[in-house]
N, C-alpha and C positions, 0 to 999 in steps of 0.2 A: 887704268885703276880709278882715276881719279872719276870717270863717268859714270862707273858702277857704284861708287860709294856716294855720288850725289844723288843716285836713283834711289839708293837705301834709304838716304836722308828725308827725301822727299815722302817715300814710303813711310818713314817713320812720323814723320809730320804729319801725314795724314791718319795714321794710326792714333797719333796722340788727340787730333782734333776729334775723330770718332769716340774714342774713348772717353774725351770730355762730354761730348754731348750725350752720350749713353748715362754717365754719371750725372750730370744735371737732368735727364728725363727720369731716372731713377728717383734724384731727390726729389722731383715736382709730385712723381707718382707716389711716395711716401707719405711725401706733406698732404697730399690730397688724401690718402688713406687714412692719415691720423684724424684729419678734419671730419672723416665719415663715421667715426667710433661715436660710441653712445654716448660718454660723458665729457668729448672734447669741447671747448668754449665755441668754438666756429659750429658745431652742428647744433649747441645749445641756441648759439644765437639765431642761427636759420630758423631752428624751431621757433623760437620767439618772434621771429617775424612773420613765418607763415600764420601764425595764430593772431597776430597784429593785423595783418593784411596789409601791411607797409612796411618800409624799410625804416630799420632803427638803427641809426649812424652814430648818433652821439649819446652820451650818458643820459641828457637831459631829454633827448627822446624816449628812452628806456623808463626813464622815471616817470615822464606823462603818462606813457601809457599803462604802466603800473598803478598809478594814481586813479587813472579813468576806470582800469577794470576793478580797483578796488571799491571804488564810489559807485558802480554799477546796483550793487544789490544789497546795501547795507540794512535797509528793512527787512528783508528776507533773514538775513542773519541775526537780527535782533528778535526777530519773531521765534527762529529756531532756539537761542538762547534763553528766551521765556519760557517756552514751551518745556524745555529742558530743566528750568529751573522748577516750575510747577510741578513736574513728575518728580523729580528727585524729592523736593519739601513734602508732597502728597505720600510718598512711599517712606520716607521718615517718619511721618507723623503717623501713618499704618502700624508700622513696626513699633513704635512706642503704644499705641492704642493697645494692640494686640498682646504686648507684653503686659500692660496693667491689668487687662482683662484676664489673663493667664494666671497673673499674682493672685487677683482678687479671687478667682475662684480656687485656685489651689488654698490660700488661707480658709476660705470658709470649708472647704473639704476637710482641713485639718481639724477645724474646729468640731465640725460634725463627729468626727471620728473620736474625740476624747469621751472618755468615759464619764458619764455623770454619776456622783456621789451626793446623795441627798444628806445634809446635814441639818438638824433641828436644834436650834438655840433658842431655850425657853426664855419668855419674856420675863422681866425683873418682877411684874406682878403675880406671876405664876410660881415663883419660887418659895419654898419654904421660909417663913421669916424667923429670924432667931432673936430669942427673947433674952434682952440682957440684964442682968440683976445688979 
């Protein structure tokens, strides 16, 4: 009986080892799958390294790369901002001029639509003189 029990003990040990290996491989696959998700830090880090074309292992490497990228086209950014400002100011000025033009013509039309009433006031020399006694 002890020989049969020993065989089952070995089988149990083998089964536990195999279960442990399966659990470890499943955990590795789960961690690999979580790294491939869209917003995981590992996938974002990999994407950033692909864009940089080099390994970014430390915070300093990432910061240096970001500074390099930010400094590549500052003139183009300034030019876009200047054009946007000129366009917005021009549109505001055009809006103000068009409103003032409308207001001017509206006032002129209202003045032209008024009825004209002719009132004659005689000059003081044309009035009859009163004789005072």
